[in-house]
C-alpha positions in Angstrom: -15.1 318.1 -41.8 -14.6 318.2 -38.0 -12.3 315.1 -37.9 -10.0 316.4 -40.8 -10.3 320.1 -39.8 -11.5 321.1 -43.2 -13.8 323.9 -44.4 -16.8 323.4 -46.7 -14.8 324.5 -49.7 -12.3 321.6 -49.2 -15.1 319.0 -49.5 -14.9 317.7 -53.0 -17.4 314.9 -53.0 -20.6 316.8 -52.4 -21.4 316.2 -56.0 -20.2 312.8 -57.5 -20.5 310.9 -60.8 -19.7 307.3 -61.4 -18.7 306.2 -64.9 -19.0 302.5 -65.8 -17.0 301.2 -68.8 -16.4 297.9 -70.5 -12.6 297.3 -70.2 -9.8 298.3 -67.9 -8.1 300.4 -70.6 -11.3 302.4 -71.0 -11.0 303.5 -67.3 -7.7 305.4 -68.1 -9.2 306.6 -71.5 -12.1 308.1 -69.7 -9.8 309.7 -67.1 -7.8 311.4 -69.9 -11.0 312.8 -71.4 -12.1 314.2 -68.0 -8.8 315.8 -67.2 -8.7 317.4 -70.6 -12.1 319.0 -70.0 -11.7 320.1 -66.4 -8.7 320.9 -64.2 -7.9 318.2 -61.7 -7.5 319.1 -58.0 -4.0 318.3 -56.8 -3.7 315.5 -54.3 -7.2 314.1 -55.0 -6.4 311.3 -57.4 -6.3 307.7 -56.3 -5.6 304.7 -58.6 -7.3 301.6 -57.0 -7.2 299.8 -60.3 -3.5 299.3 -60.4 -3.4 299.0 -56.6 -6.6 297.4 -55.3 -7.8 297.7 -51.7 -7.6 294.7 -49.3 -11.2 294.0 -50.1 -10.4 293.7 -53.8 -12.1 297.1 -54.4 -11.0 298.6 -57.7 -11.8 302.0 -59.2 -10.2 305.3 -60.3 -11.0 308.3 -58.1 -10.4 311.9 -59.2 -11.7 315.3 -58.2 -11.9 318.2 -60.7 -13.1 321.8 -60.9 -16.3 321.2 -62.9 -18.9 323.4 -64.5 -19.4 326.8 -62.9 -16.4 326.3 -60.7 -18.0 323.5 -58.6 -15.8 320.7 -57.2 -16.8 317.4 -58.6 -15.7 313.8 -57.6 -15.6 311.1 -60.4 -15.3 307.4 -60.0 -14.4 305.3 -63.0 -14.6 301.5 -63.0 -15.6 298.5 -65.2 -18.8 296.5 -64.8 -16.9 293.7 -63.0 -15.3 296.2 -60.6 -18.7 297.7 -59.9 -20.1 294.2 -59.1 -17.4 293.6 -56.5 -17.7 297.1 -55.1 -21.5 296.9 -54.6 -22.0 293.3 -53.6 -18.7 291.9 -52.5 -16.4 289.2 -53.7 -18.7 286.2 -52.9 -21.7 287.7 -54.6 -19.6 288.6 -57.7 -18.3 285.0 -57.8 -21.9 283.6 -57.7 -22.8 286.1 -60.4 -19.9 285.0 -62.7 -20.8 281.4 -62.1 -24.3 282.0 -63.2 -25.8 280.4 -60.2 -29.4 281.0 -59.1 -30.0 283.5 -56.3 -30.9 281.8 -53.0 -32.4 283.8 -50.0 -30.3 281.8 -47.6 -27.1 282.6 -49.6 -28.1 286.2 -49.8 -28.5 286.4 -46.1 -25.1 284.7 -45.5 -23.4 287.2 -47.8 -25.2 290.2 -46.2 -24.1 288.9 -42.7 -20.5 288.4 -43.8 -20.5 292.0 -45.2 -21.8 293.2 -41.8 -19.2 291.2 -40.0 -16.4 292.7 -42.1 -17.7 296.2 -41.4 -17.8 295.4 -37.7 -14.2 294.2 -37.9 -13.1 297.7 -38.8 -14.8 299.0 -35.6 -13.3 296.4 -33.2 -10.0 297.6 -31.7 -9.1 294.3 -30.2 -8.3 291.3 -32.4 -9.3 288.9 -29.6 -12.8 290.3 -29.7 -13.1 289.6 -33.5 -11.8 286.0 -33.0 -14.3 285.5 -30.3 -17.1 286.7 -32.6 -16.1 284.1 -35.2 -16.0 281.4 -32.5 -19.4 282.3 -31.1 -21.2 283.5 -34.2 -19.8 281.3 -37.0 -18.4 278.0 -35.8 -21.1 277.1 -33.3 -24.2 275.0 -34.0 -26.9 277.2 -35.4 -30.7 277.5 -34.8 -33.4 279.1 -36.9 -36.1 281.3 -35.5 -38.8 283.4 -37.2 -39.8 287.1 -37.0 -43.6 287.8 -36.7 -43.5 288.5 -40.5 -42.1 285.0 -41.2 -38.5 286.0 -42.0 -35.9 283.4 -40.9 -33.1 284.6 -38.5 -30.1 282.3 -38.0 -28.4 282.5 -34.6 -25.9 280.4 -32.7 -27.4 277.8 -30.4 -28.0 279.3 -27.0 -28.9 282.7 -28.3 -31.4 284.9 -26.4 -34.0 287.4 -27.4 -31.4 290.2 -26.9 -29.2 288.5 -29.5 -32.2 288.2 -31.8 -33.0 291.9 -31.3 -29.5 293.0 -32.2 -29.4 290.7 -35.2 -32.5 292.5 -36.5 -31.1 296.0 -36.0 -28.8 297.8 -33.6 -31.6 300.2 -32.6 -34.0 297.4 -32.0 -31.5 295.9 -29.5 -30.9 299.3 -27.8 -34.6 299.9 -27.3 -35.5 296.3 -26.3 -37.6 296.1 -23.1 -39.1 292.7 -23.5 -39.8 289.7 -25.8 -42.6 287.3 -26.7 -41.8 283.8 -27.9 -44.8 282.1 -29.6 -47.0 284.9 -28.2 -45.8 284.2 -24.6 -43.9 286.8 -22.6 -40.4 285.5 -21.7 -37.4 286.8 -19.9 -34.7 288.4 -22.0 -32.1 285.7 -21.0 -34.3 282.8 -22.2 -32.5 280.4 -24.6 -34.3 280.3 -28.0 -35.1 277.1 -29.7 -35.5 276.0 -33.3 -38.7 277.1 -35.1 -39.9 279.6 -32.5 -41.5 282.9 -33.5 -39.8 285.8 -31.6 -41.3 289.3 -31.2 -39.2 292.1 -29.6 -41.0 294.7 -27.5 -39.3 298.1 -27.8 -39.8 301.5 -26.1 -38.9 304.8 -27.8 -38.3 306.3 -24.4 -35.5 303.9 -23.5 -32.1 305.5 -23.9 -30.0 302.5 -24.4 -29.1 298.9 -23.4 -28.6 297.7 -19.8 -25.1 297.2 -18.4 -26.3 294.0 -16.9 -26.6 292.5 -20.4 -22.7 292.5 -20.5 -22.4 290.3 -17.4 -21.5 286.8 -18.6 -23.1 285.2 -15.6 -26.5 286.9 -16.4 -26.9 285.0 -19.7 -28.5 287.9 -21.6 -26.1 288.0 -24.5 -24.5 285.0 -26.2 -23.3 286.4 -29.6 -20.1 288.5 -29.7 -21.6 290.8 -32.3 -24.5 291.8 -30.0 -22.0 292.2 -27.1 -19.8 294.5 -29.2 -22.8 296.6 -30.3 -23.7 297.1 -26.6 -20.1 298.1 -25.8 -20.2 300.5 -28.7 -23.2 302.2 -27.2 -21.6 302.7 -23.9 -18.3 303.8 -25.6 -20.2 306.7 -27.2 -21.3 308.0 -23.8 -19.2 310.6 -22.0 -15.8 309.4 -21.1 -16.0 310.9 -17.6 -19.3 309.0 -17.0 -17.7 305.8 -18.1 -14.6 306.4 -15.8 -16.8 307.1 -12.8 -19.0 304.0 -13.6 -15.9 301.9 -14.1 -14.4 303.0 -10.8 -17.7 302.1 -9.0 -17.8 298.7 -10.6 -14.2 297.9 -9.8 -14.5 299.0 -6.2 -17.7 297.0 -5.8 -16.1 293.9 -7.2 -13.1 294.1 -5.0 -15.3 294.8 -2.0 -17.5 291.8 -2.9 -14.4 289.6 -3.1 -12.8 291.2 0.0 -9.6 291.8 -1.8 -7.5 294.8 -1.0 -5.6 295.7 -4.2 -4.7 299.1 -5.6 -6.2 300.0 -8.9 -2.7 300.7 -10.2 -1.8 297.0 -9.5 -4.8 295.9 -11.4 -3.7 298.1 -14.4 -0.6 296.0 -14.6 -2.7 292.9 -15.4 -4.2 294.7 -18.5 -1.2 296.0 -20.4 -3.3 297.0 -23.4 -4.5 300.0 -21.4 -1.7 302.6 -20.9 -3.5 304.6 -18.2 -5.7 303.8 -15.3 -8.5 306.1 -16.7 -8.4 304.1 -19.9 -9.0 300.8 -17.9 -11.7 302.4 -15.8 -13.4 303.7 -18.9 -13.3 300.2 -20.5 -14.8 298.7 -17.3 -17.5 301.4 -17.5 -18.6 300.7 -21.0 -18.2 296.9 -20.6 -15.0 296.3 -22.4 -13.6 294.7 -19.2 -16.0 292.7 -17.1 -15.7 292.1 -13.3 -15.2 288.4 -14.0 -12.2 289.2 -16.2 -10.7 291.3 -13.3 -11.2 288.4 -10.9 -9.7 285.9 -13.4 -6.6 288.1 -14.0 -6.1 288.4 -10.2 -6.3 284.7 -9.9 -3.7 284.2 -12.7 -1.1 286.4 -11.0 1.4 285.2 -8.4 -0.5 284.8 -5.1 0.0 287.6 -2.8 -2.6 286.5 -0.2 -1.8 286.2 3.5 -2.7 283.3 5.7 -2.4 283.0 9.5 -2.8 280.5 12.2 -6.0 280.4 14.3 -6.3 277.9 17.2 -9.3 275.7 17.9 -10.4 275.6 14.3 -10.5 272.5 12.0 -7.8 272.8 9.3 -9.2 272.9 5.8 -8.0 270.8 2.8 -4.4 271.7 2.0 -3.7 272.4 -1.7 -0.7 270.8 -3.3 0.2 274.0 -5.3 1.5 276.1 -2.4 5.2 277.1 -2.5 7.0 278.4 0.5 10.0 280.6 -0.5 10.0 278.9 -3.9 10.0 275.4 -2.4 7.0 272.9 -2.6 6.1 269.7 -0.8 6.3 271.4 2.7 3.7 270.9 5.4 1.2 273.7 4.9 -2.3 274.5 6.0 -4.8 277.1 5.0 -5.9 279.3 7.8 -9.5 279.0 8.8 -9.8 282.6 10.0 -9.5 284.2 6.5 -9.8 281.1 4.2 -7.6 282.2 1.4 -8.4 281.2 -2.2 -6.2 280.8 -5.2 -5.7 284.3 -6.5 -5.6 286.0 -3.1 -2.5 287.6 -1.8 -1.0 285.3 0.8 1.7 284.9 3.4 2.9 282.1 5.6 3.3 281.8 9.4 5.7 279.2 10.8 3.9 277.4 13.6 5.2 275.1 16.3 4.6 271.5 15.3 1.9 272.2 12.6 4.1 273.3 9.7 3.3 276.6 8.0 -0.2 278.1 8.1 -1.1 280.2 5.1 -3.2 283.4 5.6 -4.5 286.2 3.4 -2.1 289.1 3.4 -4.7 291.4 5.0 -5.7 289.0 7.7 -5.9 290.7 11.1 -4.3 287.7 12.8 -1.2 288.2 10.7 -1.0 292.0 11.1 -1.2 291.8 14.9 1.4 289.0 15.4 3.9 289.6 18.3 6.6 287.7 16.4 6.5 288.9 12.8 9.9 287.3 12.1 8.1 284.0 11.8 6.3 285.2 8.6 7.6 283.7 5.4 6.7 284.5 1.7 4.2 282.0 0.2 2.8 281.9 -3.3 0.5 279.7 -5.3 2.1 277.1 -7.5 1.1 276.1 -11.0 -1.2 273.3 -12.1 -3.9 271.3 -10.4 -7.6 271.9 -9.8 -7.6 271.9 -5.9 -10.5 273.4 -4.2 -10.4 276.0 -1.4 -13.0 276.6 1.3 -14.4 280.2 1.2 -17.0 281.8 3.3 -19.7 284.1 1.8 -22.6 286.0 3.2 -25.9 286.4 1.4 -28.2 289.2 2.5 -31.8 288.9 1.3 -35.5 289.5 2.0 -36.9 286.4 3.7 -39.3 284.2 1.8 -40.3 280.6 1.3 -37.9 278.7 -1.0 -35.0 281.2 -0.8 -32.5 278.6 0.5 -33.7 276.1 -2.1 -33.0 278.6 -4.9 -29.6 279.3 -3.6 -28.6 275.7 -3.2 -30.0 274.8 -6.6 -27.9 277.6 -8.2 -24.8 276.3 -6.4 -25.5 272.8 -7.5 -25.8 274.0 -11.2 -22.4 275.6 -10.7 -21.1 272.2 -9.4 -20.0 273.9 -6.1 -19.8 271.9 -2.9 -21.5 273.5 0.2 -19.5 272.7 3.4 -21.8 274.5 5.8 -24.9 276.7 5.9 -26.3 279.0 8.7 -29.5 280.9 8.3 -30.3 283.9 10.6 -33.7 285.5 10.3 -34.1 289.1 11.5 -37.1 291.1 12.8 -37.2 293.3 9.7 -38.1 290.3 7.5 -34.6 290.0 6.2 -32.4 287.0 6.4 -28.6 286.4 6.4 -27.2 283.2 4.9 -23.6 282.2 6.0 -22.3 279.6 3.6 -18.9 277.9 3.2 -18.2 276.8 -0.3 -15.4 274.9 -2.1 -14.1 276.9 -5.1 -11.1 276.5 -7.4 -10.1 280.2 -7.5 -11.1 283.8 -7.4 -12.5 283.7 -11.0 -15.1 281.0 -10.1 -15.9 282.8 -6.8 -16.6 286.1 -8.7 -19.0 284.3 -11.1 -20.8 282.6 -8.2 -21.2 285.9 -6.3 -22.7 287.6 -9.4 -25.1 284.7 -10.1 -26.3 284.7 -6.4 -27.1 288.4 -6.6 -29.5 287.5 -9.5 -31.6 285.2 -7.2 -35.0 286.7 -6.4 -35.0 288.9 -3.2 -31.2 288.8 -2.8 -29.9 292.3 -2.5 -26.2 291.8 -1.6 -23.6 289.0 -1.6 -20.0 289.3 -0.5 -17.1 287.2 0.6 -16.7 286.9 4.4 -13.2 287.2 5.8 -14.1 287.7 9.4 -14.0 284.0 10.3 -17.7 283.8 11.2 -18.4 280.9 8.8 -15.3 279.1 10.0 -16.6 279.3 13.6 -19.9 278.0 12.4 -18.2 275.0 10.7 -16.4 274.3 13.9 -19.5 274.3 16.0 -18.7 277.6 17.8 -21.3 280.4 18.2 -20.6 283.2 15.8 
């Protein structure tokens, strides 16, 4: 009534009757009898028998002024049409073939119906394709509920995926999980044959935004991820916009990239306004890793500058100076630009062109700005770039081991490490890593923040790590 701006008197399906007949001709015969008894309401007749819906649904719909002046909706269909309407095309086919009912087939059909319903709720076709890739075409595992019911999930699924496969509200209220009667973390990968029990809390208001972070590993299936996004989409738009702005600013600050939000909007053309993009970031439709990846795909606008007395890093072959490649270039050690950063070149005397980040102080304070030339990243290749990061954490035994193990799992090479312990039992780790671009850097920073006792990780563009690598005191 609210969506269509109608009054209660204009609602004609409060009372409904369904008529099942034997043949298609009987549908129209019954319709003639009904219209001869009661006056039809203009504009309320639909012939889905002659023109079936996309789902092959067929039926005659009409609304009449029935007994005592009450509006009455009537649906008329054959038994075969009713079978398709109630159970879907696949179930009807099995029924016509006379095959025996199988619990596994029933579960498959029910899941397909759920998937098709979800398709109508997904605005982006890419998300639906991703759901098919992750939920249909992957290798499957079979786990059990405490009651002994079998739940089929893609390999690598977690208790959060399991909870949302049971029911949306179970997922939204999930606070913990037991696997084979043992408490486990919610990002634990489930294995074949395990018994999973979801712990819920009625006081919990909804899912965690952290579940949408790809690096956290909480959610594997696209269907569970979309249900989480739907929950956040239902929240107040202003709240989502504010949350999205905070997430965006934190990601840019973490990556030490100075980009206007309006420039980022250009990388997401499906969102017409900045508020739409911020709202999508707020409810999880756009992740921080996607933002970093889009920035890495664009033309490089990073600035690089020359710094004396520092060892030159590896020179990538993909740099182009004023559209020309194969020139002598070096990445500046002071700001260590990475593919995806905004860059600029400085023509040195005898050392070719040194490439800096666009916001590098050494470039902005040059006495001879006429020696600056435009530089951009070329295409192709998997060159690595040295990048400095700073990890702030509470000091404990094994912290450096956990950090190095995580980086080893990400197949990231560590060029240098400096550990500074402070009087307040905190520690600062200065690391120089080799990464292939901003997208990988974003994922690494997010994963490092999940290490126990780490409370902040950010990219260092002050040149401190570069001085450490050169043997100078920071």
